[in-house]
Each structure stands twice: as C-alpha cells, then as structure tokens.
Jmol script that loads the backbone (N, CA, C; Angstrom):
load data "model"
ATOM      1  N   MET A   1     -36.637  11.568 -38.626  1.00  0.00           N
ATOM      2  CA  MET A   1     -37.092  11.093 -37.341  1.00  0.00           C
ATOM      3  C   MET A   1     -35.876  10.958 -36.414  1.00  0.00           C
ATOM      4  N   ARG A   2     -36.056  11.418 -35.230  1.00  0.00           N
ATOM      5  CA  ARG A   2     -34.968  11.415 -34.250  1.00  0.00           C
ATOM      6  C   ARG A   2     -34.895  10.060 -33.538  1.00  0.00           C
ATOM      7  N   ARG A   3     -33.696   9.577 -33.408  1.00  0.00           N
ATOM      8  CA  ARG A   3     -33.483   8.276 -32.761  1.00  0.00           C
ATOM      9  C   ARG A   3     -33.429   8.464 -31.253  1.00  0.00           C
ATOM     10  N   ARG A   4     -34.107   7.618 -30.535  1.00  0.00           N
ATOM     11  CA  ARG A   4     -34.111   7.683 -29.075  1.00  0.00           C
ATOM     12  C   ARG A   4     -33.199   6.592 -28.521  1.00  0.00           C
ATOM     13  N   HIS A   5     -32.446   6.999 -27.508  1.00  0.00           N
ATOM     14  CA  HIS A   5     -31.553   6.051 -26.845  1.00  0.00           C
ATOM     15  C   HIS A   5     -32.138   5.698 -25.489  1.00  0.00           C
ATOM     16  N   LYS A   6     -32.040   4.462 -25.163  1.00  0.00           N
ATOM     17  CA  LYS A   6     -32.503   4.004 -23.856  1.00  0.00           C
ATOM     18  C   LYS A   6     -31.293   3.598 -23.022  1.00  0.00           C
ATOM     19  N   LEU A   7     -31.339   3.984 -21.789  1.00  0.00           N
ATOM     20  CA  LEU A   7     -30.297   3.590 -20.851  1.00  0.00           C
ATOM     21  C   LEU A   7     -30.715   2.316 -20.138  1.00  0.00           C
ATOM     22  N   ALA A   8     -29.831   1.373 -20.119  1.00  0.00           N
ATOM     23  CA  ALA A   8     -30.105   0.123 -19.413  1.00  0.00           C
ATOM     24  C   ALA A   8     -29.375   0.162 -18.075  1.00  0.00           C
ATOM     25  N   THR A   9     -30.078  -0.119 -17.038  1.00  0.00           N
ATOM     26  CA  THR A   9     -29.493  -0.152 -15.715  1.00  0.00           C
ATOM     27  C   THR A   9     -28.957  -1.551 -15.461  1.00  0.00           C
ATOM     28  N   VAL A  10     -27.706  -1.597 -15.030  1.00  0.00           N
ATOM     29  CA  VAL A  10     -27.060  -2.879 -14.763  1.00  0.00           C
ATOM     30  C   VAL A  10     -26.657  -2.908 -13.302  1.00  0.00           C
ATOM     31  N   LEU A  11     -27.007  -3.975 -12.643  1.00  0.00           N
ATOM     32  CA  LEU A  11     -26.618  -4.160 -11.248  1.00  0.00           C
ATOM     33  C   LEU A  11     -25.412  -5.090 -11.197  1.00  0.00           C
ATOM     34  N   LEU A  12     -24.427  -4.657 -10.480  1.00  0.00           N
ATOM     35  CA  LEU A  12     -23.241  -5.491 -10.302  1.00  0.00           C
ATOM     36  C   LEU A  12     -23.259  -6.062  -8.890  1.00  0.00           C
ATOM     37  N   PHE A  13     -23.105  -7.337  -8.822  1.00  0.00           N
ATOM     38  CA  PHE A  13     -23.120  -8.012  -7.536  1.00  0.00           C
ATOM     39  C   PHE A  13     -21.714  -8.479  -7.204  1.00  0.00           C
ATOM     40  N   SER A  14     -21.399  -8.435  -5.960  1.00  0.00           N
ATOM     41  CA  SER A  14     -20.105  -8.889  -5.509  1.00  0.00           C
ATOM     42  C   SER A  14     -20.011 -10.402  -5.669  1.00  0.00           C
ATOM     43  N   ALA A  15     -18.824 -10.869  -6.025  1.00  0.00           N
ATOM     44  CA  ALA A  15     -18.617 -12.310  -6.179  1.00  0.00           C
ATOM     45  C   ALA A  15     -18.326 -12.977  -4.840  1.00  0.00           C
ATOM     46  N   ALA A  16     -18.126 -12.197  -3.791  1.00  0.00           N
ATOM     47  CA  ALA A  16     -17.789 -12.774  -2.489  1.00  0.00           C
ATOM     48  C   ALA A  16     -18.834 -13.762  -1.978  1.00  0.00           C
ATOM     49  N   PRO A  17     -20.134 -13.472  -2.068  1.00  0.00           N
ATOM     50  CA  PRO A  17     -21.103 -14.464  -1.584  1.00  0.00           C
ATOM     51  C   PRO A  17     -21.091 -15.752  -2.392  1.00  0.00           C
ATOM     52  N   LEU A  18     -20.606 -15.702  -3.621  1.00  0.00           N
ATOM     53  CA  LEU A  18     -20.576 -16.893  -4.455  1.00  0.00           C
ATOM     54  C   LEU A  18     -19.434 -17.831  -4.084  1.00  0.00           C
ATOM     55  N   LEU A  19     -18.413 -17.294  -3.430  1.00  0.00           N
ATOM     56  CA  LEU A  19     -17.249 -18.085  -3.066  1.00  0.00           C
ATOM     57  C   LEU A  19     -17.048 -18.052  -1.554  1.00  0.00           C
ATOM     58  N   PRO A  20     -17.861 -18.777  -0.801  1.00  0.00           N
ATOM     59  CA  PRO A  20     -17.833 -18.641   0.650  1.00  0.00           C
ATOM     60  C   PRO A  20     -16.538 -19.070   1.314  1.00  0.00           C
ATOM     61  N   GLY A  21     -15.775 -19.986   0.759  1.00  0.00           N
ATOM     62  CA  GLY A  21     -14.586 -20.463   1.438  1.00  0.00           C
ATOM     63  C   GLY A  21     -13.307 -19.744   1.055  1.00  0.00           C
ATOM     64  N   CYS A  22     -13.363 -18.841   0.100  1.00  0.00           N
ATOM     65  CA  CYS A  22     -12.137 -18.221  -0.411  1.00  0.00           C
ATOM     66  C   CYS A  22     -11.534 -17.195   0.543  1.00  0.00           C
ATOM     67  N   VAL A  23     -12.345 -16.324   1.060  1.00  0.00           N
ATOM     68  CA  VAL A  23     -11.846 -15.270   1.943  1.00  0.00           C
ATOM     69  C   VAL A  23     -12.456 -15.467   3.320  1.00  0.00           C
ATOM     70  N   THR A  24     -11.599 -15.636   4.288  1.00  0.00           N
ATOM     71  CA  THR A  24     -12.089 -15.839   5.645  1.00  0.00           C
ATOM     72  C   THR A  24     -11.946 -14.549   6.431  1.00  0.00           C
ATOM     73  N   ASP A  25     -12.698 -14.451   7.499  1.00  0.00           N
ATOM     74  CA  ASP A  25     -12.583 -13.279   8.365  1.00  0.00           C
ATOM     75  C   ASP A  25     -11.196 -13.194   8.977  1.00  0.00           C
ATOM     76  N   ALA A  26     -10.603 -14.330   9.298  1.00  0.00           N
ATOM     77  CA  ALA A  26      -9.262 -14.337   9.882  1.00  0.00           C
ATOM     78  C   ALA A  26      -8.244 -13.817   8.870  1.00  0.00           C
ATOM     79  N   GLY A  27      -8.392 -14.210   7.614  1.00  0.00           N
ATOM     80  CA  GLY A  27      -7.489 -13.731   6.571  1.00  0.00           C
ATOM     81  C   GLY A  27      -7.630 -12.241   6.351  1.00  0.00           C
ATOM     82  N   THR A  28      -8.859 -11.750   6.356  1.00  0.00           N
ATOM     83  CA  THR A  28      -9.104 -10.321   6.191  1.00  0.00           C
ATOM     84  C   THR A  28      -8.548  -9.548   7.371  1.00  0.00           C
ATOM     85  N   GLN A  29      -8.751 -10.049   8.573  1.00  0.00           N
ATOM     86  CA  GLN A  29      -8.245  -9.388   9.764  1.00  0.00           C
ATOM     87  C   GLN A  29      -6.716  -9.376   9.764  1.00  0.00           C
ATOM     88  N   GLN A  30      -6.115 -10.471   9.343  1.00  0.00           N
ATOM     89  CA  GLN A  30      -4.659 -10.549   9.286  1.00  0.00           C
ATOM     90  C   GLN A  30      -4.111  -9.552   8.260  1.00  0.00           C
ATOM     91  N   GLN A  31      -4.778  -9.404   7.128  1.00  0.00           N
ATOM     92  CA  GLN A  31      -4.352  -8.450   6.114  1.00  0.00           C
ATOM     93  C   GLN A  31      -4.476  -7.018   6.631  1.00  0.00           C
ATOM     94  N   GLN A  32      -5.554  -6.727   7.354  1.00  0.00           N
ATOM     95  CA  GLN A  32      -5.728  -5.388   7.914  1.00  0.00           C
ATOM     96  C   GLN A  32      -4.645  -5.078   8.948  1.00  0.00           C
ATOM     97  N   GLU A  33      -4.279  -6.068   9.747  1.00  0.00           N
ATOM     98  CA  GLU A  33      -3.216  -5.877  10.735  1.00  0.00           C
ATOM     99  C   GLU A  33      -1.879  -5.628  10.038  1.00  0.00           C
ATOM    100  N   HIS A  34      -1.634  -6.357   8.956  1.00  0.00           N
ATOM    101  CA  HIS A  34      -0.393  -6.176   8.196  1.00  0.00           C
ATOM    102  C   HIS A  34      -0.340  -4.769   7.596  1.00  0.00           C
ATOM    103  N   GLU A  35      -1.464  -4.318   7.042  1.00  0.00           N
ATOM    104  CA  GLU A  35      -1.522  -2.970   6.471  1.00  0.00           C
ATOM    105  C   GLU A  35      -1.325  -1.916   7.556  1.00  0.00           C
ATOM    106  N   ALA A  36      -1.891  -2.153   8.729  1.00  0.00           N
ATOM    107  CA  ALA A  36      -1.714  -1.216   9.842  1.00  0.00           C
ATOM    108  C   ALA A  36      -0.245  -1.165  10.275  1.00  0.00           C
ATOM    109  N   ASP A  37       0.420  -2.321  10.266  1.00  0.00           N
ATOM    110  CA  ASP A  37       1.841  -2.361  10.603  1.00  0.00           C
ATOM    111  C   ASP A  37       2.662  -1.571   9.584  1.00  0.00           C
ATOM    112  N   LEU A  38       2.298  -1.693   8.300  1.00  0.00           N
ATOM    113  CA  LEU A  38       3.017  -0.947   7.269  1.00  0.00           C
ATOM    114  C   LEU A  38       2.807   0.554   7.408  1.00  0.00           C
ATOM    115  N   VAL A  39       1.591   0.951   7.753  1.00  0.00           N
ATOM    116  CA  VAL A  39       1.310   2.378   7.947  1.00  0.00           C
ATOM    117  C   VAL A  39       2.106   2.902   9.136  1.00  0.00           C
ATOM    118  N   GLN A  40       2.179   2.114  10.192  1.00  0.00           N
ATOM    119  CA  GLN A  40       2.949   2.515  11.376  1.00  0.00           C
ATOM    120  C   GLN A  40       4.441   2.615  11.035  1.00  0.00           C
ATOM    121  N   LEU A  41       4.943   1.672  10.248  1.00  0.00           N
ATOM    122  CA  LEU A  41       6.343   1.712   9.835  1.00  0.00           C
ATOM    123  C   LEU A  41       6.597   2.906   8.919  1.00  0.00           C
ATOM    124  N   ARG A  42       5.647   3.221   8.056  1.00  0.00           N
ATOM    125  CA  ARG A  42       5.761   4.391   7.189  1.00  0.00           C
ATOM    126  C   ARG A  42       5.834   5.667   8.017  1.00  0.00           C
ATOM    127  N   ASP A  43       4.985   5.757   9.037  1.00  0.00           N
ATOM    128  CA  ASP A  43       5.009   6.925   9.916  1.00  0.00           C
ATOM    129  C   ASP A  43       6.347   7.046  10.642  1.00  0.00           C
ATOM    130  N   GLU A  44       6.886   5.897  11.038  1.00  0.00           N
ATOM    131  CA  GLU A  44       8.199   5.899  11.693  1.00  0.00           C
ATOM    132  C   GLU A  44       9.279   6.378  10.721  1.00  0.00           C
ATOM    133  N   LEU A  45       9.186   5.934   9.463  1.00  0.00           N
ATOM    134  CA  LEU A  45      10.143   6.368   8.447  1.00  0.00           C
ATOM    135  C   LEU A  45      10.070   7.875   8.239  1.00  0.00           C
ATOM    136  N   LEU A  46       8.875   8.428   8.231  1.00  0.00           N
ATOM    137  CA  LEU A  46       8.706   9.867   8.038  1.00  0.00           C
ATOM    138  C   LEU A  46       9.314  10.679   9.171  1.00  0.00           C
ATOM    139  N   GLN A  47       9.374  10.094  10.361  1.00  0.00           N
ATOM    140  CA  GLN A  47       9.931  10.797  11.520  1.00  0.00           C
ATOM    141  C   GLN A  47      11.428  10.575  11.695  1.00  0.00           C
ATOM    142  N   THR A  48      12.000   9.719  10.857  1.00  0.00           N
ATOM    143  CA  THR A  48      13.408   9.362  10.977  1.00  0.00           C
ATOM    144  C   THR A  48      14.243  10.225  10.027  1.00  0.00           C
ATOM    145  N   PRO A  49      15.355  10.770  10.500  1.00  0.00           N
ATOM    146  CA  PRO A  49      16.236  11.521   9.607  1.00  0.00           C
ATOM    147  C   PRO A  49      16.742  10.637   8.466  1.00  0.00           C
ATOM    148  N   VAL A  50      17.019  11.247   7.329  1.00  0.00           N
ATOM    149  CA  VAL A  50      17.391  10.512   6.123  1.00  0.00           C
ATOM    150  C   VAL A  50      18.608   9.613   6.357  1.00  0.00           C
ATOM    151  N   ASP A  51      19.645  10.139   6.969  1.00  0.00           N
ATOM    152  CA  ASP A  51      20.866   9.348   7.193  1.00  0.00           C
ATOM    153  C   ASP A  51      20.585   8.122   8.055  1.00  0.00           C
ATOM    154  N   THR A  52      19.790   8.303   9.083  1.00  0.00           N
ATOM    155  CA  THR A  52      19.450   7.193   9.981  1.00  0.00           C
ATOM    156  C   THR A  52      18.615   6.153   9.253  1.00  0.00           C
ATOM    157  N   ALA A  53      17.660   6.600   8.452  1.00  0.00           N
ATOM    158  CA  ALA A  53      16.792   5.669   7.714  1.00  0.00           C
ATOM    159  C   ALA A  53      17.599   4.832   6.731  1.00  0.00           C
ATOM    160  N   LEU A  54      18.531   5.462   6.041  1.00  0.00           N
ATOM    161  CA  LEU A  54      19.354   4.711   5.086  1.00  0.00           C
ATOM    162  C   LEU A  54      20.328   3.777   5.782  1.00  0.00           C
ATOM    163  N   ALA A  55      20.692   4.077   7.025  1.00  0.00           N
ATOM    164  CA  ALA A  55      21.552   3.181   7.796  1.00  0.00           C
ATOM    165  C   ALA A  55      20.767   1.977   8.326  1.00  0.00           C
ATOM    166  N   GLN A  56      19.431   2.109   8.429  1.00  0.00           N
ATOM    167  CA  GLN A  56      18.567   1.039   8.938  1.00  0.00           C
ATOM    168  C   GLN A  56      17.703   0.457   7.826  1.00  0.00           C
ATOM    169  N   VAL A  57      18.312   0.161   6.694  1.00  0.00           N
ATOM    170  CA  VAL A  57      17.570  -0.335   5.528  1.00  0.00           C
ATOM    171  C   VAL A  57      16.791  -1.597   5.873  1.00  0.00           C
ATOM    172  N   ASP A  58      17.390  -2.514   6.611  1.00  0.00           N
ATOM    173  CA  ASP A  58      16.714  -3.774   6.948  1.00  0.00           C
ATOM    174  C   ASP A  58      15.439  -3.537   7.763  1.00  0.00           C
ATOM    175  N   HIS A  59      15.448  -2.552   8.624  1.00  0.00           N
ATOM    176  CA  HIS A  59      14.286  -2.258   9.456  1.00  0.00           C
ATOM    177  C   HIS A  59      13.113  -1.723   8.619  1.00  0.00           C
ATOM    178  N   PHE A  60      13.412  -0.853   7.663  1.00  0.00           N
ATOM    179  CA  PHE A  60      12.361  -0.231   6.857  1.00  0.00           C
ATOM    180  C   PHE A  60      12.086  -0.960   5.544  1.00  0.00           C
ATOM    181  N   ARG A  61      12.821  -2.021   5.256  1.00  0.00           N
ATOM    182  CA  ARG A  61      12.681  -2.768   3.993  1.00  0.00           C
ATOM    183  C   ARG A  61      11.283  -3.305   3.748  1.00  0.00           C
ATOM    184  N   PRO A  62      10.483  -3.687   4.754  1.00  0.00           N
ATOM    185  CA  PRO A  62       9.125  -4.179   4.484  1.00  0.00           C
ATOM    186  C   PRO A  62       8.222  -3.171   3.772  1.00  0.00           C
ATOM    187  N   LEU A  63       8.621  -1.908   3.729  1.00  0.00           N
ATOM    188  CA  LEU A  63       7.823  -0.909   3.009  1.00  0.00           C
ATOM    189  C   LEU A  63       7.938  -1.073   1.498  1.00  0.00           C
ATOM    190  N   CYS A  64       8.926  -1.854   1.046  1.00  0.00           N
ATOM    191  CA  CYS A  64       9.156  -2.053  -0.382  1.00  0.00           C
ATOM    192  C   CYS A  64       8.878  -3.510  -0.749  1.00  0.00           C
ATOM    193  N   ASP A  65       8.454  -3.722  -2.004  1.00  0.00           N
ATOM    194  CA  ASP A  65       8.231  -5.089  -2.458  1.00  0.00           C
ATOM    195  C   ASP A  65       9.563  -5.736  -2.832  1.00  0.00           C
ATOM    196  N   ALA A  66       9.523  -6.929  -3.388  1.00  0.00           N
ATOM    197  CA  ALA A  66      10.745  -7.675  -3.701  1.00  0.00           C
ATOM    198  C   ALA A  66      11.613  -6.959  -4.735  1.00  0.00           C
ATOM    199  N   GLU A  67      10.984  -6.168  -5.603  1.00  0.00           N
ATOM    200  CA  GLU A  67      11.730  -5.449  -6.636  1.00  0.00           C
ATOM    201  C   GLU A  67      12.168  -4.066  -6.184  1.00  0.00           C
ATOM    202  N   GLY A  68      11.744  -3.666  -4.992  1.00  0.00           N
ATOM    203  CA  GLY A  68      12.159  -2.378  -4.457  1.00  0.00           C
ATOM    204  C   GLY A  68      11.189  -1.242  -4.721  1.00  0.00           C
ATOM    205  N   TYR A  69       9.942  -1.562  -4.979  1.00  0.00           N
ATOM    206  CA  TYR A  69       8.926  -0.528  -5.183  1.00  0.00           C
ATOM    207  C   TYR A  69       8.049  -0.425  -3.944  1.00  0.00           C
ATOM    208  N   PRO A  70       7.551   0.766  -3.624  1.00  0.00           N
ATOM    209  CA  PRO A  70       6.803   0.957  -2.372  1.00  0.00           C
ATOM    210  C   PRO A  70       5.482   0.196  -2.338  1.00  0.00           C
ATOM    211  N   LEU A  71       5.172  -0.352  -1.157  1.00  0.00           N
ATOM    212  CA  LEU A  71       3.911  -1.051  -0.941  1.00  0.00           C
ATOM    213  C   LEU A  71       2.831  -0.126  -0.394  1.00  0.00           C
ATOM    214  N   VAL A  72       3.228   0.917   0.293  1.00  0.00           N
ATOM    215  CA  VAL A  72       2.261   1.833   0.884  1.00  0.00           C
ATOM    216  C   VAL A  72       2.333   3.172   0.172  1.00  0.00           C
ATOM    217  N   GLY A  73       1.238   3.916   0.219  1.00  0.00           N
ATOM    218  CA  GLY A  73       1.183   5.190  -0.478  1.00  0.00           C
ATOM    219  C   GLY A  73       1.999   6.269   0.187  1.00  0.00           C
ATOM    220  N   ASN A  74       2.304   7.259  -0.593  1.00  0.00           N
ATOM    221  CA  ASN A  74       3.022   8.415  -0.079  1.00  0.00           C
ATOM    222  C   ASN A  74       2.071   9.306   0.702  1.00  0.00           C
ATOM    223  N   VAL A  75       2.635  10.095   1.561  1.00  0.00           N
ATOM    224  CA  VAL A  75       1.871  11.055   2.328  1.00  0.00           C
ATOM    225  C   VAL A  75       2.463  12.420   2.035  1.00  0.00           C
ATOM    226  N   ALA A  76       1.621  13.367   1.722  1.00  0.00           N
ATOM    227  CA  ALA A  76       2.116  14.710   1.418  1.00  0.00           C
ATOM    228  C   ALA A  76       2.293  15.482   2.717  1.00  0.00           C
ATOM    229  N   THR A  77       3.439  15.280   3.343  1.00  0.00           N
ATOM    230  CA  THR A  77       3.740  15.990   4.578  1.00  0.00           C
ATOM    231  C   THR A  77       5.108  16.622   4.470  1.00  0.00           C
ATOM    232  N   LYS A  78       5.325  17.622   5.268  1.00  0.00           N
ATOM    233  CA  LYS A  78       6.650  18.238   5.342  1.00  0.00           C
ATOM    234  C   LYS A  78       7.310  17.694   6.601  1.00  0.00           C
ATOM    235  N   SER A  79       8.107  16.675   6.409  1.00  0.00           N
ATOM    236  CA  SER A  79       8.753  16.042   7.552  1.00  0.00           C
ATOM    237  C   SER A  79      10.231  15.888   7.270  1.00  0.00           C
ATOM    238  N   ILE A  80      10.975  15.517   8.285  1.00  0.00           N
ATOM    239  CA  ILE A  80      12.417  15.398   8.138  1.00  0.00           C
ATOM    240  C   ILE A  80      12.829  14.062   7.546  1.00  0.00           C
ATOM    241  N   GLY A  81      11.952  13.092   7.526  1.00  0.00           N
ATOM    242  CA  GLY A  81      12.284  11.758   7.050  1.00  0.00           C
ATOM    243  C   GLY A  81      12.020  11.578   5.571  1.00  0.00           C
ATOM    244  N   LEU A  82      12.204  10.359   5.134  1.00  0.00           N
ATOM    245  CA  LEU A  82      11.995   9.994   3.740  1.00  0.00           C
ATOM    246  C   LEU A  82      10.555   9.591   3.481  1.00  0.00           C
ATOM    247  N   GLN A  83      10.078   9.851   2.281  1.00  0.00           N
ATOM    248  CA  GLN A  83       8.820   9.282   1.825  1.00  0.00           C
ATOM    249  C   GLN A  83       9.111   7.834   1.423  1.00  0.00           C
ATOM    250  N   PRO A  84       8.129   6.929   1.507  1.00  0.00           N
ATOM    251  CA  PRO A  84       8.383   5.539   1.125  1.00  0.00           C
ATOM    252  C   PRO A  84       8.895   5.394  -0.307  1.00  0.00           C
ATOM    253  N   SER A  85       8.407   6.203  -1.228  1.00  0.00           N
ATOM    254  CA  SER A  85       8.859   6.083  -2.617  1.00  0.00           C
ATOM    255  C   SER A  85      10.340   6.440  -2.741  1.00  0.00           C
ATOM    256  N   ALA A  86      10.784   7.473  -2.034  1.00  0.00           N
ATOM    257  CA  ALA A  86      12.194   7.859  -2.078  1.00  0.00           C
ATOM    258  C   ALA A  86      13.064   6.799  -1.402  1.00  0.00           C
ATOM    259  N   PHE A  87      12.584   6.240  -0.297  1.00  0.00           N
ATOM    260  CA  PHE A  87      13.335   5.188   0.393  1.00  0.00           C
ATOM    261  C   PHE A  87      13.473   3.969  -0.506  1.00  0.00           C
ATOM    262  N   CYS A  88      12.376   3.551  -1.130  1.00  0.00           N
ATOM    263  CA  CYS A  88      12.419   2.367  -1.988  1.00  0.00           C
ATOM    264  C   CYS A  88      13.281   2.611  -3.226  1.00  0.00           C
ATOM    265  N   GLU A  89      13.344   3.847  -3.691  1.00  0.00           N
ATOM    266  CA  GLU A  89      14.243   4.182  -4.790  1.00  0.00           C
ATOM    267  C   GLU A  89      15.689   3.940  -4.371  1.00  0.00           C
ATOM    268  N   GLU A  90      16.023   4.313  -3.157  1.00  0.00           N
ATOM    269  CA  GLU A  90      17.369   4.065  -2.631  1.00  0.00           C
ATOM    270  C   GLU A  90      17.620   2.566  -2.480  1.00  0.00           C
ATOM    271  N   VAL A  91      16.598   1.813  -2.076  1.00  0.00           N
ATOM    272  CA  VAL A  91      16.725   0.346  -1.952  1.00  0.00           C
ATOM    273  C   VAL A  91      17.001  -0.267  -3.320  1.00  0.00           C
ATOM    274  N   ARG A  92      16.332   0.222  -4.356  1.00  0.00           N
ATOM    275  CA  ARG A  92      16.572  -0.309  -5.709  1.00  0.00           C
ATOM    276  C   ARG A  92      18.017  -0.039  -6.145  1.00  0.00           C
ATOM    277  N   LYS A  93      18.567   1.095  -5.758  1.00  0.00           N
ATOM    278  CA  LYS A  93      19.949   1.417  -6.108  1.00  0.00           C
ATOM    279  C   LYS A  93      20.925   0.451  -5.437  1.00  0.00           C
ATOM    280  N   LEU A  94      20.574  -0.024  -4.230  1.00  0.00           N
ATOM    281  CA  LEU A  94      21.440  -0.919  -3.484  1.00  0.00           C
ATOM    282  C   LEU A  94      21.395  -2.354  -4.017  1.00  0.00           C
ATOM    283  N   GLN A  95      20.348  -2.700  -4.735  1.00  0.00           N
ATOM    284  CA  GLN A  95      20.197  -4.090  -5.211  1.00  0.00           C
ATOM    285  C   GLN A  95      21.089  -4.403  -6.369  1.00  0.00           C
TER     286      GLN A  95
END
end "model"
wireframe off; spacefill off
backbone 0.3
color backbone group
C-alpha cells in the first residue's frame, strides 16, 4: 500500500502588530533617511578617484562599520572610484 503525504499550510504572521510600541514611524523614517544618506555617500565614493577617496577616509568612513566592514552593498558598475567593499578593506588596513 502506498503512503500518502499531506501538505499542511502554515500562515506566518508578522510580529509587528503584537508589539505596537517597539517600532515607531519616526524611527522607521529616520532609518530610511540614514540608508538614503549611505546610498548617496556610496554613489559619491564611486565617482571619486581612488587616490582622492583614500585621502578623504574620514568623509567616507560612515560606509564601514566599527570593524571596517561595509554597511552598504556593492554595485556592479564600471566607474573610476572605489567600491565600498574595497574602500572598507583599505580602512581595515589602516586600523
């Protein structure tokens, strides 16, 4: 006799409605603005020549976390500047 398998459908609900005070609209908006600032800084880094970017480490440092790893994703473009991962690698060497 052949065994039959049944699929059980499971619904996953977001926990956000259960915790109304944890995440505020202001906090979410502030995080989105911060991410937009990082994307803008990343774009600026991509347009900056390598020598200039390495001379302005303090300006581009927010793209890296405290340990020197990139906070924003790489972009596959052919540009004259550094990718955030390459810049943060140089920052780690300086630490």
